[in-house]
C-alpha positions in Angstrom: 28.2 18.1 -21.2 28.3 21.8 -20.6 31.3 23.1 -18.6 29.5 24.0 -15.5 32.4 24.4 -13.1 31.9 23.9 -9.4 34.2 25.1 -6.7 34.5 22.9 -3.7 33.8 24.5 -0.4 36.1 22.3 1.8 39.7 23.0 2.4 41.9 21.1 4.9 45.5 21.7 5.9 47.4 18.5 5.6 50.8 19.8 6.7 52.3 21.9 9.4 53.0 25.5 8.6 56.6 26.4 9.3 57.7 29.7 10.8 57.6 32.4 8.2 55.6 30.2 5.7 51.9 30.3 5.0 50.4 27.0 3.6 48.9 27.1 0.1 45.2 27.5 -0.6 43.8 24.5 -2.6 40.9 25.0 -5.0 39.5 22.3 -7.3 36.7 22.4 -9.9 35.2 19.9 -12.3 33.5 20.4 -15.6 30.6 18.2 -14.4 29.5 16.9 -11.1 27.1 14.4 -12.6 28.5 12.5 -15.6 28.0 9.4 -17.5 30.3 6.4 -17.2 33.1 6.9 -19.7 32.5 10.6 -20.1 35.6 12.8 -19.8 35.6 15.2 -17.0 38.0 18.2 -17.0 39.4 19.0 -13.5 41.2 22.2 -12.7 43.3 23.2 -9.8 44.6 26.5 -11.3 42.6 28.5 -8.8 45.0 27.3 -6.0 47.5 29.8 -4.8 50.3 30.3 -2.3 49.9 33.5 -0.1 53.6 34.0 0.3 54.9 32.4 -3.0 57.3 30.0 -1.3 59.5 28.4 -0.5 58.9 26.4 -3.7 56.6 26.2 -6.7 53.2 24.6 -6.1 52.9 20.9 -6.7 49.6 19.2 -7.6 48.6 15.6 -6.8 45.1 14.4 -7.8 43.5 11.2 -6.5 40.4 10.3 -8.5 39.1 7.7 -6.0 39.1 4.9 -8.4 42.9 4.1 -8.3 43.9 6.7 -10.9 46.1 9.7 -10.1 47.5 12.7 -11.9 50.0 15.5 -11.2 48.9 18.2 -13.8 47.3 21.4 -12.8 44.2 20.6 -14.9 44.0 16.9 -15.8 41.1 15.1 -17.5 39.7 11.8 -16.4 36.9 9.4 -17.3 35.3 7.1 -14.7 34.3 3.6 -15.6 32.7 2.7 -12.3 29.3 4.0 -11.2 28.5 5.8 -8.0 29.9 8.6 -5.9 33.6 9.4 -6.4 35.3 11.8 -4.0 38.2 13.3 -5.9 41.1 14.8 -3.8 43.5 17.5 -4.8 46.7 17.9 -2.7 48.6 21.2 -3.2 52.0 21.7 -1.6 54.5 24.5 -1.6 57.5 22.3 -0.5 56.8 22.7 3.3 53.0 22.6 3.7 50.2 20.7 2.0 46.5 21.6 1.7 43.7 19.4 0.4 40.6 20.2 -1.6 37.8 17.9 -2.5 35.2 17.6 -5.3 32.5 14.9 -5.5 31.6 13.5 -8.9 28.6 11.2 -9.4 28.9 8.8 -12.2 25.7 7.3 -13.7 24.9 4.8 -16.3 23.8 6.1 -19.7 20.0 6.1 -20.0 18.5 3.8 -22.6 17.4 5.3 -25.9 13.8 4.3 -25.2 12.7 5.0 -21.6 11.3 2.2 -19.5 7.7 2.6 -18.5 5.5 1.7 -15.6 1.8 1.9 -14.5 0.6 4.9 -12.6 -2.6 6.8 -11.7 -1.1 9.8 -13.6 0.5 9.9 -17.1 2.2 12.5 -19.2 1.5 12.6 -22.9 4.5 11.8 -25.2 4.6 15.4 -26.4 4.2 16.6 -22.7 1.4 18.9 -23.7 -1.2 17.3 -21.4 -1.7 14.9 -18.5 -4.2 12.1 -17.8 -5.2 11.7 -14.2 -7.4 9.0 -12.7 -10.2 10.4 -10.4 -11.1 7.3 -8.4 -14.0 8.6 -6.3 -15.5 10.6 -9.2 -15.3 7.8 -11.7 -13.6 10.0 -14.2 -10.3 10.7 -15.9 -9.1 14.3 -16.2 -7.3 15.4 -19.3 -5.2 18.4 -18.2 -3.6 20.7 -20.8 -0.2 22.1 -20.0 0.9 24.6 -19.1 -2.5 26.3 -19.1 -4.0 23.8 -16.6 -7.4 23.5 -18.4 -9.2 20.4 -17.3 -11.7 18.1 -19.1 -13.2 15.3 -17.0 -14.4 12.2 -18.9 -16.7 9.6 -17.2 -15.4 6.1 -17.3 -16.1 3.0 -15.2 -16.3 2.5 -11.4 -13.2 3.6 -9.4 -10.5 4.3 -12.1 -7.1 3.8 -10.5 -4.5 3.5 -13.4 -4.1 5.3 -16.7 -1.6 4.7 -19.6 -1.2 6.7 -22.8 -0.3 5.1 -26.1 2.9 6.2 -27.7 1.0 8.1 -30.4 -0.9 10.0 -27.8 -4.3 9.0 -29.3 -5.7 6.8 -26.6 -5.7 6.7 -22.8 -6.3 3.2 -21.3 -8.0 3.1 -17.9 -8.1 0.4 -15.3 -11.2 0.6 -13.1 -11.1 -1.3 -9.8 -14.9 -1.7 -9.9 -15.3 -2.7 -13.6 -14.0 -5.8 -15.4 -13.9 -3.8 -18.6 -10.9 -1.6 -19.2 -11.9 1.8 -20.7 -10.4 3.5 -23.7 -10.5 7.3 -24.0 -10.3 8.7 -27.6 -8.3 11.8 -27.0 -9.3 13.5 -30.2 -13.0 12.9 -29.7 -12.8 13.4 -26.0 -15.0 10.4 -25.4 -14.6 7.1 -23.6 -15.9 3.6 -24.2 -15.5 0.2 -22.5 -13.4 -2.6 -24.0 -14.0 -6.3 -23.8 -14.2 -7.7 -20.2 -11.1 -9.1 -18.5 -11.0 -12.1 -16.3 -11.6 -9.8 -13.3 -11.3 -6.2 -12.3 -7.8 -4.8 -13.1 -5.5 -3.0 -10.6 -3.2 -1.4 -13.2 -2.9 -1.0 -16.9 0.1 -0.3 -19.1 0.3 0.4 -22.9 3.5 -0.9 -24.6 5.4 0.5 -27.5 4.2 -2.4 -29.8 0.6 -1.5 -29.2 -0.1 -4.2 -26.7 -1.8 -3.3 -23.4 -1.2 -5.2 -20.1 -3.4 -5.4 -17.1 -2.9 -6.9 -13.6 -5.8 -8.8 -12.2 -5.4 -9.2 -8.4 -8.7 -11.1 -7.8 -7.6 -14.0 -10.1 -3.8 -13.5 -9.6 -3.0 -12.9 -13.3 -1.5 -10.7 -15.9 -3.7 -10.4 -19.0 -3.1 -8.8 -22.4 -6.1 -6.8 -23.6 -7.8 -8.6 -26.4 -6.4 -12.0 -25.4 -8.6 -14.4 -23.5 -5.6 -16.2 -22.0 -3.7 -14.8 -19.1 -0.5 -15.5 -17.2 -1.1 -17.0 -13.7 1.0 -15.2 -11.1 1.3 -15.1 -7.3 -1.6 -13.5 -5.4 -2.3 -9.8 -5.5 -0.5 -8.7 -8.7 -0.5 -4.9 -8.7 2.0 -2.5 -10.4 3.7 -3.1 -13.7 7.1 -1.9 -14.9 8.5 -2.8 -18.4 12.0 -2.4 -19.7 13.2 -0.3 -22.6 13.1 -3.2 -25.0 9.5 -4.1 -24.1 10.5 -7.7 -23.6 10.4 -8.1 -19.8 7.9 -6.9 -17.2 8.2 -6.8 -13.4 5.0 -7.0 -11.4 4.8 -6.1 -7.8 2.4 -8.1 -5.6 0.6 -5.7 -3.3 0.1 -7.8 -0.1 2.6 -10.0 1.6 0.6 -12.7 3.4 3.5 -15.2 4.0 7.2 -14.8 4.9 8.3 -12.7 1.9 7.1 -10.2 -0.6 7.0 -11.1 -4.3 7.9 -9.5 -7.6 7.0 -11.5 -10.7 9.2 -11.3 -13.8 7.3 -12.0 -17.1 8.8 -12.7 -20.5 6.6 -10.6 -22.8 7.9 -12.3 -25.9 6.5 -15.7 -24.8 4.0 -14.3 -22.3 5.3 -16.7 -19.6 6.4 -16.3 -16.0 10.2 -16.2 -16.1 11.0 -15.8 -12.4 9.8 -14.7 -9.0 11.9 -12.4 -6.9 11.5 -12.8 -3.1 11.6 -9.7 -1.0 12.6 -11.1 2.4 11.9 -9.7 5.9 14.2 -6.9 6.8 16.3 -8.1 9.8 16.7 -4.7 11.2 17.8 -3.7 13.8 14.9 -1.8 15.2 16.1 1.7 16.1 14.7 5.2 16.2 15.8 5.6 12.5 15.6 2.1 11.1 13.6 -1.0 11.5 12.7 -4.6 10.7 9.6 -5.7 8.8 8.1 -7.7 5.9 8.0 -5.8 2.6 4.3 -5.1 2.1 1.7 -2.8 0.4 3.9 -2.8 -2.7 2.2 0.1 -4.4 4.6 0.8 -7.3 7.4 -0.5 -9.5 9.7 1.7 -11.5 12.8 1.1 -13.6 15.8 3.5 -13.6 16.5 5.4 -16.8 19.5 3.2 -17.5 17.5 0.0 -16.9 20.0 -1.2 -14.3 17.6 -1.4 -11.4 13.9 -2.0 -10.7 12.7 -0.2 -7.6 9.6 -1.4 -5.7 7.9 1.0 -3.3 5.9 0.1 -0.2 6.4 -0.3 3.5 7.7 -2.8 6.0 5.2 -4.4 8.3 7.0 -5.3 11.5 4.9 -8.3 12.5 7.8 -10.2 14.0 7.8 -7.7 16.9 5.5 -7.8 19.9 5.4 -8.6 23.6 4.4 -12.2 22.8 6.3 -13.0 19.6 9.7 -11.5 20.6 9.3 -9.8 23.9 9.6 -6.3 22.5 6.5 -4.1 22.6 5.5 -2.4 19.4 6.4 1.3 19.1 5.1 4.0 16.8 8.4 4.1 15.0 8.8 0.3 14.7 5.4 -0.9 13.5 5.5 0.2 9.9 8.2 2.1 8.0 8.2 3.4 4.4 10.7 1.6 2.2 12.0 1.1 -1.3 13.4 -2.2 -2.5 16.0 -2.6 -5.3 15.7 -5.6 -7.7 18.6 -6.5 -10.0 17.0 -7.0 -13.5 19.9 -9.2 -14.6 20.0 -11.5 -11.7 16.3 -11.5 -10.9 17.1 -11.0 -7.2 16.8 -8.2 -4.7 19.9 -6.4 -3.7 19.1 -6.3 0.1 22.1 -4.2 0.8 20.6 -1.4 -1.3 17.2 -1.2 0.5 16.2 2.3 1.3 14.4 2.9 4.6 12.6 6.3 4.3 13.1 7.3 7.9 10.3 9.5 9.4 7.8 8.8 6.6 5.1 6.2 5.7 4.6 4.1 2.7 6.3 4.8 -0.6 3.3 5.0 -3.0 5.0 6.3 -6.1 8.5 6.6 -7.6 10.1 8.6 -10.4 13.6 9.5 -11.4 15.6 12.4 -12.8 16.6 11.9 -16.5 19.9 10.3 -15.7 18.7 8.4 -12.7 20.8 10.2 -10.1 17.8 11.4 -8.1 14.8 9.3 -7.0 11.5 11.1 -6.2 9.5 9.2 -3.6 5.9 10.1 -2.8 4.6 9.2 0.7 0.8 8.8 0.7 0.1 9.2 4.4 2.6 11.8 5.2 1.6 13.8 2.2 5.1 14.5 1.2 7.7 14.2 -1.6 11.3 13.0 -0.7 14.3 13.6 -3.0 17.1 11.0 -2.6 20.5 11.1 -4.2 20.8 7.4 -5.1 24.6 7.2 -5.5 25.0 8.9 -2.1 22.3 6.7 -0.6 24.2 3.7 -1.8 27.1 4.6 0.5 25.0 3.9 3.5 24.8 0.2 4.2 22.0 -1.3 6.3 22.7 -3.5 9.3 23.9 -1.0 11.9 20.7 1.1 12.1 21.9 3.8 9.6 19.6 5.2 7.0 20.2 7.3 4.0 19.5 11.0 4.2 17.1 12.7 1.7 18.2 15.8 -0.1 14.9 17.5 0.7 11.3 16.6 1.7 8.4 18.9 0.8 4.7 19.0 1.6 2.1 17.9 -0.9 -1.7 17.5 -0.6 -3.9 14.7 0.8 -2.9 11.1 -0.3 -0.4 11.7 -3.0 0.2 8.4 -4.9 1.3 9.1 -8.4 4.2 11.1 -10.0 5.5 11.8 -13.5 8.6 13.8 -14.5 9.2 15.7 -17.7 11.9 14.4 -20.1 14.3 17.2 -19.2 13.7 16.7 -15.5 12.7 20.2 -14.8 9.1 19.5 -13.8 7.2 16.8 -11.9 3.4 16.4 -11.6 2.0 14.6 -8.5 -1.5 13.3 -8.2 -3.0 14.2 -4.8 -5.9 11.7 -4.8 -7.8 13.1 -1.8 -7.0 16.8 -2.5 -8.5 16.2 -6.0 -5.6 18.1 -7.6 -2.2 17.8 -9.3 0.8 19.5 -7.7 3.3 21.0 -10.2 6.8 20.8 -8.8 9.9 22.7 -9.9 12.8 20.2 -10.1 15.4 22.4 -11.9 17.5 22.0 -8.8 16.4 18.6 -7.3 17.7 19.4 -3.8 15.6 22.5 -3.8 12.3 21.0 -5.2 9.2 23.2 -4.6 5.5 23.2 -5.4 4.9 26.1 -7.8 1.2 25.4 -8.8 -1.8 23.1 -8.1 -4.4 22.1 -10.7 -7.8 20.9 -9.5 -8.7 17.8 -11.6 -12.0 16.5 -10.2 -15.4 17.8 -9.1 -16.1 16.5 -5.6 -18.6 13.6 -5.4 -18.3 12.8 -1.6 -20.0 14.8 1.1 -17.7 17.2 3.0 -17.9 14.8 6.0 -17.0 11.7 4.0 -14.2 13.4 2.2 -12.7 14.6 5.5 -13.1 11.2 7.0 -11.3 9.5 4.1 -8.5 12.0 4.3 -8.2 11.3 8.0 -8.1 7.6 7.4 -5.3 7.8 4.9 -3.2 10.4 6.7 -0.1 9.7 8.9 1.0 13.3 9.3 2.6 14.3 12.7 1.6 15.4 15.2 -2.1 14.6 15.1 -2.1 11.2 13.3 1.2 9.6 14.3 4.6 10.1 15.7 7.1 11.1 12.9 4.5 10.5 10.1 4.8 6.7 10.2 1.3 5.2 10.6 -2.1 5.9 9.0 -5.2 3.8 9.4 -4.5 2.9 5.7 -1.1 1.5 6.7 -2.9 -1.7 7.8 -6.3 -1.2 6.1 -5.3 0.0 2.5 -8.4 1.4 0.9 -10.3 0.0 3.8 -9.1 -3.5 3.2 -6.5 -5.6 5.0 -2.7 -5.8 5.0 -2.8 -9.6 5.2 -0.7 -9.6 8.4 -1.2 -10.9 11.9 -0.1 -8.4 14.6 0.9 -9.0 18.2 -1.3 -6.7 20.3 -0.5 -8.3 23.6 0.8 -5.0 25.1 -2.7 -3.5 24.4 -4.4 -6.2 26.5 -5.2 -8.3 23.4 -3.1 -11.0 21.6 -2.3 -12.1 18.1 -4.8 -10.4 15.8 -5.2 -10.9 12.0 -6.0 -7.5 10.4 -9.8 -7.2 9.7 -11.0 -6.1 6.3 -13.4 -3.2 6.9 -15.1 -3.4 3.6 -18.7 -4.6 3.9 -18.9 -4.1 7.6 -20.4 -0.6 7.4 -18.6 0.5 10.5 -20.6 -1.0 13.3 -23.5 -2.2 11.2 -22.2 -5.8 11.9 -21.9 -5.2 15.6 -18.8 -4.4 17.7 -15.4 -4.0 16.2 -12.4 -6.4 16.2 -12.1 -10.1 16.9 -12.6 -9.6 20.6 -15.5 -7.1 20.2 -13.5 -4.5 22.1 -14.8 -1.3 20.4 -18.4 -0.4 20.2 -17.9 2.8 18.1 -15.5 3.6 15.3 -14.4 6.8 17.2 -12.8 4.4 19.7 -9.9 4.3 17.3 -8.8 7.6 18.9 -7.2 5.1 21.4 -5.1 3.6 18.6 -4.1 7.0 17.2 -2.9 8.3 20.5 -1.7 5.1 22.3 -0.4 3.0 19.4 0.4 5.5 16.6 1.9 8.1 18.9 -0.3 10.9 17.6 -1.8 13.7 19.6 -5.2 12.5 18.3 -8.2 13.9 16.4 -10.4 14.9 19.4 -8.8 18.3 19.8 -10.3 18.8 23.3 -7.1 18.4 25.3 -8.4 15.2 26.9 -7.1 11.6 26.5 -9.2 9.1 24.6 -12.1 7.6 26.5 -11.5 3.9 27.0 -13.3 1.5 24.6 -16.7 0.3 25.8 -16.7 3.1 28.3 -19.9 5.0 29.2 -18.1 8.2 28.1 -18.2 8.2 24.4 -15.5 9.2 21.9 -18.2 10.2 19.4 -19.0 13.8 19.2 -15.6 15.0 20.4 -14.5 16.5 17.1 -15.6 16.9 13.5 -12.4 15.0 12.3 -13.0 12.0 14.5 -16.7 11.8 13.6 -15.8 12.2 9.9 -13.4 9.3 10.2 -16.2 7.1 11.7 -18.6 8.2 9.0 -16.2 7.2 6.2 -15.5 3.8 7.8 -19.3 3.5 8.1 -19.7 4.1 4.4 -17.8 0.9 3.6 -21.0 -1.1 3.3 -20.3 -3.1 0.2 -18.2 -6.3 0.3 -15.7 -6.7 -2.5 -17.2 -8.4 -5.5 -16.2 -12.0 -5.8 -14.3 -13.4 -8.8 -15.5 -16.9 -7.9 -18.8 -16.7 -9.7 -20.0 -17.6 -13.2 -19.3 -15.1 -16.0 -23.0 -13.9 -15.7 -22.5 -13.3 -11.9 -24.5 -16.3 -10.8 -23.5 -19.1 -8.4 -21.8 -22.0 -10.0 -22.9 -25.6 -9.5 -20.3 -26.3 -6.8 -21.3 -23.1 -5.0 -25.0 -24.1 -5.2 -24.1 -27.5 -3.6 -22.0 -25.7 -1.0 -24.9 -23.3 -0.2 -27.1 -26.3 0.7 -24.4 -27.5 3.0 -23.9 -24.1 4.5 -27.6 -23.9 5.5 -27.9 -27.5 6.5 -29.0 -27.7 10.1 -26.5 -30.5 10.8 -23.5 -28.6 9.5 -24.9 -25.5 11.2 -22.7 -22.9 9.6 -25.6 -20.4 9.4 -26.3 -20.7 13.2 -23.5 -18.2 13.7 -23.0 -16.9 10.2 -26.6 -16.0 9.9 -27.9 -14.3 6.7 -28.4 -11.7 5.4 -25.4 -10.2 7.2 -23.8 -13.7 7.6 -23.0 -13.0 11.3 -25.0 -13.1 14.5 -22.9 -10.2 16.0 -24.9 -7.2 17.1 -24.4 -4.1 19.2 -27.8 -4.8 20.8 -26.5 -7.9 22.7 -25.7 -7.2 26.3 -23.1 -8.5 26.9 -21.7 -9.0 23.5 -21.7 -12.7 22.7 -18.4 -14.3 22.0 -17.9 -17.9 20.8 -15.1 -20.2 21.7 -14.9 -22.6 18.7 -11.6 -24.2 19.9 -9.2 -21.7 18.3 -8.2 -19.8 21.4 -4.5 -20.3 22.4 -2.2 -18.7 24.9 -1.1 -16.5 22.0 -4.7 -15.2 21.7 -4.1 -13.1 24.8 -7.0 -11.2 26.4 -9.8 -8.8 25.8 -9.0 -5.2 26.9 -6.6 -6.8 29.5 -9.2 -9.2 30.8 -9.9 -12.8 30.0 -10.7 -13.6 26.3 -13.7 -15.8 26.6 -14.5 -16.0 22.9 -14.3 -14.4 19.5 -16.9 -12.1 17.7 -18.4 -13.7 14.6 -16.9 -12.2 11.4 -19.2 -12.0 8.4 -18.2 -14.3 5.5 -19.4 -11.8 2.9 -16.3 -11.0 0.8 -14.3 -13.7 2.6 -12.5 -14.6 -0.7 -10.4 -11.4 -0.3 -9.4 -11.8 3.3 -6.8 -14.6 3.7 -5.2 -15.7 5.9 -8.0 -16.8 8.3 -8.9 -17.2 11.9 -8.3 -14.5 14.5 -4.5 -15.2 14.5 -4.1 -15.9 10.8 -3.1 -19.5 11.3 -5.2 -20.8 8.5 -3.8 -20.1 5.0 -7.1 -21.0 3.3 -10.7 -21.8 4.0 -10.3 -25.5 3.6 -7.8 -25.4 6.5 -10.4 -23.5 8.5 -13.0 -26.3 8.0 -10.7 -29.2 8.5 -7.4 -29.0 10.3 -8.5 -26.1 12.5 -11.9 -27.5 13.4 -11.1 -30.0 16.1 -14.1 -31.7 17.6 -16.5 -30.0 15.2 -16.6 -26.9 17.4 -16.5 -24.6 14.4 -19.5 -26.2 12.6 -20.0 -29.9 12.0 -17.7 -30.7 9.1 -16.0 -34.0 10.0 -18.7 -36.0 8.3 -18.3 -34.1 5.0 -16.3 -35.7 2.1 -13.4 -33.9 0.5 -15.7 -33.0 -2.4 -18.3 -31.6 0.1 -15.6 -29.4 1.6 -14.7 -28.1 -1.8 -18.3 -27.3 -2.5 -18.7 -25.5 0.9 -15.5 -23.5 0.2 -16.8 -22.6 -3.3 -20.0 -21.1 -1.7 -18.0 -19.2 0.8 -15.7 -17.8 -1.9 -18.7 -16.6 -3.9 -20.3 -14.6 -1.1 -20.6 -10.9 -1.9 -24.0 -9.8 -0.5 -26.4 -10.9 -3.4 -29.9 -12.3 -3.0 -28.9 -15.6 -4.5 -26.8 -16.3 -1.3 -29.9 -16.3 0.9 -31.9 -19.5 1.7 -35.3 -19.9 0.1 -38.1 -19.1 2.5 -40.3 -22.0 3.7 -43.5 -22.7 1.7 -46.1 -20.0 2.5 -43.5 -17.6 3.9 -42.9 -14.6 1.7 -40.0 -13.3 3.9 -36.7 -13.2 2.1 -34.5 -11.3 4.4 -33.3 -9.3 1.5 -34.8 -7.5 -1.5 -36.0 -4.2 0.1 -36.8 -2.8 3.4 -40.0 -2.0 5.3 -41.1 -0.7 8.7 -40.7 -4.1 10.3 -37.0 -3.8 9.7 -36.3 -6.3 6.9 -33.4 -5.1 4.9 -32.0 -5.6 1.5 -28.9 -7.8 1.0 -27.0 -4.7 -0.1 -28.0 -2.8 3.1 -26.9 -5.8 5.1 -23.6 -6.3 3.4 -21.3 -8.3 5.7 -17.8 -7.7 6.7 -15.0 -9.5 4.9 -12.7 -9.2 7.8 -9.2 -10.4 7.0 -10.1 -13.4 9.0 -13.7 -13.2 8.0 -15.4 -16.5 8.0 -12.4 -18.1 9.6 -13.0 -17.9 13.3 -16.7 -18.3 13.1 -16.6 -17.3 16.7 -19.4 -14.9 17.5 -21.4 -13.3 20.2 -24.8 -14.3 21.7 -26.6 -14.3 25.0 -26.4 -17.6 26.7 -29.6 -19.3 25.8 -28.9 -22.9 25.0 -26.0 -25.0 24.2 -24.9 -27.4 21.6 -25.7 -25.9 18.2 -23.5 -27.5 15.7 -21.5 -29.1 18.4 -19.4 -26.0 19.1 -20.8 -25.3 22.6 -20.9 -21.6 22.0 -24.5 -21.0 23.1 -26.0 -19.3 20.0 -29.5 -17.9 19.9 -29.4 -17.9 16.1 -30.8 -21.5 15.8 -34.4 -21.3 14.7 -37.1 -23.7 13.5 -37.4 -21.9 10.2 -35.1 -19.8 8.1 -37.7 -17.0 8.4 -37.0 -16.7 12.1 -33.2 -16.9 11.4 -33.4 -14.0 9.0 -35.5 -11.9 11.3 -33.3 -12.5 14.3 -30.3 -11.2 12.4 -32.1 -8.4 10.6 -34.1 -6.9 13.4 -31.1 -5.7 15.6 -29.8 -3.7 12.7 -33.3 -2.2 12.0 -33.6 -1.1 15.7 -30.2 0.6 15.5 -31.3 2.4 12.3 -34.4 3.7 14.0 -32.5 4.9 17.0 -30.0 6.8 14.8 -32.8 8.5 12.8 
């Protein structure tokens, strides 16, 4: 490598100066400070000198830190071991000795063909243009470099991942709302859909041999485009990384619902699952600069240039902490913490000693490396920042004592950055700021001095100003407003408005164990009050969480503390930011589309049989989960009606510090996506909800059902997504459907009445109703939803929402 000499800046006297003698001055340089293993480094101590030339000639003693030594003035040395080597030069004049130090980082040689990984932003092979997914706009931007000219091309619904073929001719696009991957013909600047996949893809990656892979979270699979078969994986497959040979893939699994995160290893030659790597809970300790937690929200996977490590980016969800579960209250710095996890590609295991806790930052949403792999560039979505880490230096910090590795620099980016690519020479990086609708161009010529030198707008705005602001507020963790030290955003537990799959201990907040609710399909408060205990009646009540739980100063900006939930004093109207947050959450009216339907989108035979059971008056599921919203919860009930279906335990805690008398009914629309179930997440699946956690038939009468009946009922529940075919047929002579349009009487369409798929949706069928009569379905929860005809049932559940709509207008 070029002889870029570097003079150390540290000198230390190692001997005692004698009267009349000045100690020598030691100076050491090296021809390279970042070298490959086996590469010869030329060291030079000739700059050393003796101020008084005596009493003897200068002597030189080099210690290279790997067991090798030398006594020449300018020795050469090659390092075989990787990592940071602190080289010491001792210079003596016969009476006094002085030391000089120079650090040399030894890295593994990069592979001839670079590894590759999925991303929402991709750099063309000739580096003359970029492809960027614009999720909200439904487009992909082709950006010419360096001019920054942008062409937007319409594709499917919610594009999230792009990958460019090695010839630069095609951009493959994965759209989260479209089963068909899209192909962009770069020369013709046109896009067309490909054949449908088994379900909507999360990520797409083009390989050197022409194959294209896609992860399918809804059906837990990895599929090759053009191949009807797919590889079954653990739930929630997400990001893809493939080694330089194109023979192995590592797939991160976005959510951790059990006791460990998962990375699947796939043999691409045989298209078989080769191994599963467990990412176990971080044991901590919890300190101000480190913390425990389950690896979760595993956004990204990337392989180092040498192929010697697979790094997985995400966060740690500290659900083993809480006043009930371990006696320690949750703190803003020890709820969630950004993290990066190192997997050994040879041993198919995580190197837990090399985990990197990104202190004072939220989730790691994207990872890239310098050309030789010394530096890791980490993108933090909520904090809106880029961190630069020297990996060999970070490796010298071992976890277990609360220590964390220091970053070289951390710079500001835009709103919700979540993708990064680096040029082949390492001088430039391009970061996708999803909610700023732009790409940041970063100068990396000196990684420790990284800086944004340009931004390129890549999408025309499709959201209203209020909804865009609200979505930005939801995804932001930046101090001081949103959180203490940038750790927590709403999206840290509700990624994209969904759920983190975890159960949290909120005992200190006057609640108890609470399974994170999926916000999609609820339309904010369209399904009634918020949370399992119905303790918020407006989305703006989350100002209490931002200030009291996240440690932020809040979004209200009026100098006053949050108004308590359910208080006569409202939090709505206190600031544009807080109201915008509520507006965006309120826009989440559509439940996630179910993969448990026939290819044409219809209900299958088992689901049809389960539908009959669901609406059977003996089983009585619909007495609480009443269509079209599939809940009887409503803001119009006074008081809110809570059901005790036999699932409340001491761990369930209270309701705003008072007695917890019951649980609010979650809608079962989109329930397929919201495992685990029940308010405390105790049920791993819906069958468990209906059987082992339904003692005494208090949660619907299911004890008389056969095993096949239970399967059919589960099949119907898993198919629910807010379509008209989920509603019961009206009685003869009654033309009321409860869906299919709206009128002045307040009947609503199934789409407008989309129900919530709370993380525990459908699990704790515990809901609210005024005490009218007792004994529906044997649960003793006093529901007013029981009616002599389905027409009355539909009206009872649709009218409260219609009244709210009229009041708002």
